[in-house]
N, C-alpha and C positions, 0 to 999 in steps of 0.2 A: 503493500500499499504507498508506501512512504517512497519507492522508486516512481509512482506513477506520477506523486506531487512533484517530484523533482522534473520529470520529464516534462510535466505542464510548464511548468517553471520556466525550462528552456524554451519551450517553444513560444512562450508569451514573450520571454525576452527575443528573440530573435524577428519576432512579426513587428515590421516597421512603426512608426507611429504615425498618429493619423495624420499629421501636419505634413510627414515624409512622402505622402501618397498622393498620386496625380489625382489631379482635380476631373471627376467624368465630365463632359459637357453634352449636353441635351440637347443634339442638333433636329431641329422641327423641318421635315420634308415634306414641302407643298404638296398639295393634291395637282395629280394633272391637271391643265388648263386648256381650255379650249383660245383658240384666236381666229376672229372672221374675217373674210373680205367680202364683199362683191363688187363684182367687176362687169364693166358694159364692154361688150368684144362684139368684133365682126367677124361673121361665120366665113371663111375662106371655100373656093369651089369645093376642094378638097377636104373640106370639116374640119379643119385646121380653124384657130384663131387667131387672129390680130386685131389689131387696133385699140387696145385693151386698154381701160382708164378705170380706176379705181371711184366707185361710187361711195362707200363707206366702209370702215374697218374698226375693231375692237380688239382688245384693246390697240388704240392710237398710238402708245409710245412705243410698240413693238415693233413696226414698221411692216407688218405682215402685208399690207397693202401691196407694198412695194413686191414683194416676195412674191406673192399671187401674179401678180403681172408677170415679173421675171418666169415664171415656172406656166405662165398660159400658154406660149409657144410648144408646149409638148403634149397639150389638152388637143384629142378628137372629139367633136360630138356629132351626132346621127344629122345628115343633112334633110331631112325630111324635119319639118315642125308636127307638134300635134295634131294641125289642122290640115298634114296629110301635103302640105306647100313647101317647097325649097326653103332653106333659112340661107341660101347663100348670098353673101351682098348684105344683107340684113344683120344687125346689132341682137346681142341675147344680153340676158344677166347671167352672170353665172357667180354661184357661192361657190367661197372656198373655205373651208376648214379646215385646220393645221391643229393637231395636238401636240401639248408643248408639256414634256414631262420633266 
């Protein structure tokens, strides 16, 4: 029984004091957010988009509208609109949602 007290005292003495322990920092991780831009673009004859401009963006400080304009040249749309008429040469609204982690 005496040996266990001595061992306990040695383990306690070898443990660093509370002031020597590194401070744990809590970092809050933001939940995924979504940025949204609404573009107005002209539909080309091949279904590509051109002449895009930003109609709205949120949040505005992130530059998501400009990023969406740069991506729009890679987009393809169906040339036939819901009314069955060709969209070539007409302007359409293009919503762009970007998930931010």
